[in-house]
N, C-alpha and C positions, 0 to 999 in steps of 0.2 A: 314711867316704868318701861324698860326696854323689852324687846320681843323675847329674849332669852329668859328674863325674869318672869314674864307672863307665862311662858310655857312651863317653867319650873313650878310656878304657883298652881297652874291647872293640874299638873302631874301630881303634886302633893295633895291637892283637893281630891283627886281621883282615888289615890291610895287611901286617904283618910275616910272617904265616903264608903269605900269597900270594906274597910275595917269596921266602921260603925254599923254597916248593914249586916255584916257577918256576925258581929259580937252582940249587938243590941236588939236587932229586929227579931221578934219571936214569930214562928210560923203561925199563920192564922188558922191553919188546919193541917192535920196529918191524915193522909189517906191510907187506910190499912185494908188490904185485900187478902183474905185467908184462903188457903188451899189445904185440904186434908190430905196428908200423905203418911202412910204407915201409921204410927201411933202418936204423931204429934202434928201440930199446926205450923205450917210454914207461911210466913207473912211477907208481903211486898209493902214496904213503907216508903212513902213519898212526902217529903216536907217541902212546903212552899210558903211564901208570904207576899203580901202586897208591898211593892217596892216603890218608894217615892223619894229616893235619895238624890235625884237630879245630878247624877255624875256625868262627866264629860266622856263621850264615847267617840271612837275613831273608826274609820272605814266607811263603807257604803251601806247606809240604812235608808229605808223609805221614809217619806215625810210624816206618815202617821206614827212613826216610832220616835221621832226626835223634834225638839224645838231648836231652831237655829238662832244663835245669838252672836252679835257683832262686838268686836272690841278694837280699840284704837292702839296701834303700835307706833310709838314715837320714832323719830329719826335715829338711826344708829350711825354714829360718825365713823369715818375711816379709822382703822386700827390695825395693829400687827398682832397676829395670832401666834403665840408661842407653841401651841399644840400643833397647828398646821404649818408653822414656820413660813408664813407668807402674809402679805398685806391683804386685809379684807376691805373691799371698797365700801363706801358709804351706802346705806340703804335708806331711801326716803320714807317719811311717815306714810302709813297706809292703814286701811281697815282690813281685818281678818275675821273669819267666822269660826264658831265652835258648835258642836252638836251636843245638846243636853237630852239625855234619855227621858222619855215621858213615863208616867206611872205604868207599871206592868206587874204581872204575877211572876215572881222569880222562884224558879225551882232550885232549891238549895241542896236537896239530897234525894236520891232515888236508888233504892236497892230492891231488886226483884229476884225471887227464887224460882218462880214458875213461868212458863211461856205465856205471853199475853198480859201478864199482870202489870208490867211497867207501862206498856202501851195503853192499857185501860186507865191507869192512874193519870197519865199525861192528858188523855182525852177529857177526863173529869175536870182537870185544872183549866184546860182550854175553854170548856163549856162554862165554867164559873167566871172566867175572865170575860167571855162574851156577854154574860149577864150583868157584869159590873160596869156601870157607866164611866167609872174612873179609868178603866183599862181597855174597854172595847175590843177584847180579844188579844191584847198584847201579852205575850209570854216570853220570858227571857231566861237564860241560864248560862253558867260557865261550865263548859265541857272540860273535865279534867280526868287524867289517868289516875285512878285510885290504887289499883293493884300492881302497878308497874309493868303490866303485861298487855292490857287492852285499853282501848279508848271507846267511850260511849258515843262518840261523834257519829259513827255509822248508824246507830240506832236512832238518834235524833234527826239525822239527815233524811232517813227513810220516812220519818213522820212528817217531814216538811220544814224542819228547822234549817236555818242557814247561818253561816258565819258572816260577820261584817267585813271580813277580809275575803275579797273575791278570789284570790289565788288559792285559798283553802277550799272554797266551793268548787273550783275547777278540778282539784285533786279528788274530792269526794264524788263529783259527777262521773269522772272516769272510772273510779272504783265501782260505782253502781252499774255503769254500763258493762263492766266486766263480770257482772254476776252479783256484786255486793255481798260476798260471803263474810260472815262475822269474823272468822279467823284471819282474814286478810284486810280487815278494816284499818285504814291509815291511822297511825299514831299521831293524830292532830288534835290540838286542844285550842280553846279560846272562847270568846263571847259568841253566843248564838241567840237567834230570835226566830219567831214564827211569823213569816210574812202573811199579810192578809189574804193573798191569793192562794195560799197553801192550807188555810184553815179547813176548808171543806175536805181536802184530801186527807188531812190529819185525822179528822173525826170519822172518816169512812175507811181508814186504812185497815 
């Protein structure tokens, strides 16, 4: 199998694993935090589940978050690329590596009505992950824009979560240094995780 076929295969497995995780994995718990306001109860709901889908992840992640696996790429002969309209030189056989995410607690949904509710919900999940020998404090999520206007990335970044893409972390760092105001939070999305060294700050934020 050539390198291109291997990459396509890993990408397909990545998408499939995400679909399976999203459609078939049921939350192991739903944290509900109630706040009395006027004549009704307003609730912060946070859904999460234990995730052991073993998907391929890209970017920079610490050793305690990923297992490194090697795969062999066969020789790619010299050929002409119609897309690039040029000759592609031969590539010798070699070994490459991929990163497989270790078991973690995956936050699939967080919706907060009151100040501090979302933060407290995340802290509870982090605490549960620390008490689970399968995850040892690992917590992951996919930061997405839901309302089309704001990104939750600023909220998670302040709690200590980081992107696997360092360039996104650089943008978030500059935003935080400039005051970290919610209304100016960068519209950045992507896979985020809580590094071990940031757990203490998260629990005491």
